[in-house]
FITOR-894586 format. One record per residue (C-alpha): residue in one letter; x, y negated, z negated. Coordinates in steps of 0.5 Angstrom, whole numbers, plus 500, padded with zeros to 3 digits. Layout:
rest;east;north;up
A;X;Y;Z
...
This chain:
rest;east;north;up
M;710;537;854
E;715;531;854
P;718;530;861
Q;725;531;862
S;730;525;861
L;734;524;867
N;741;525;866
V;745;519;870
R;752;518;870
N;756;512;874
G;750;510;877
F;748;517;880
R;743;522;878
V;746;528;876
L;743;535;879
K;747;540;875
Q;749;541;868
T;754;546;868
Y;760;548;874
L;762;554;874
L;769;555;877
P;770;560;883
Q;773;567;880
E;779;567;885
L;781;560;885
S;788;561;886
N;786;564;893
L;783;558;895
D;786;553;900
A;788;546;898
Q;782;543;900
A;777;548;896
K;781;547;890
R;781;540;890
T;773;540;891
A;772;545;885
T;777;541;881
I;773;534;882
C;766;538;880
N;769;541;874
L;772;534;871
F;766;531;873
I;761;536;870
N;765;540;865
H;769;535;862
Q;765;529;863
L;770;525;866
A;768;518;870
V;768;518;878
S;774;512;877
D;778;517;872
I;778;523;877
A;780;518;883
R;786;516;878
V;788;522;876
L;787;526;882
D;790;520;887
E;784;520;891
S;779;515;893
H;773;513;889
G;769;514;895
R;772;521;897
V;770;523;890
I;763;521;890
D;762;524;897
V;765;531;894
L;760;531;889
I;754;529;893
Q;756;535;898
Q;757;540;893
G;750;538;890
V;753;535;883
V;750;528;884
E;744;526;888
E;745;522;894
R;743;514;893
R;743;512;900
S;736;512;904
V;739;515;910
S;746;518;909
R;752;516;913
N;755;521;917
P;761;518;921
K;762;523;926
A;754;521;928
T;755;514;928
P;754;512;935
S;759;507;939
R;757;500;940
P;760;499;947
G;759;491;947
F;763;491;941
S;770;494;944
S;769;490;951
R;770;484;948
F;777;486;946
K;779;488;953
T;784;483;957
R;780;481;963
S;784;481;970
T;785;475;973
T;784;476;980
């Protein structure tokens, strides 16, 4: 049996071969429509990430985040970043506070 070749595009391993648009696309909120459009353009229309970002006026990173969250491409980072879960560094912000002169 011949091993299945990996489908790699834009440096990401593609996990889905087709993307089915939701039936009631007109009933979705704007964010869900944008997500569906990004996935549709990447999978079904074979557009590059940079082309999708340009056409939809989105950031390159936002397009990639959507594709990862929807399971279209595989996460490449060994530890996924979650900006909400990033611990704050108290020592860093204290350097910028003004010191009292007493």
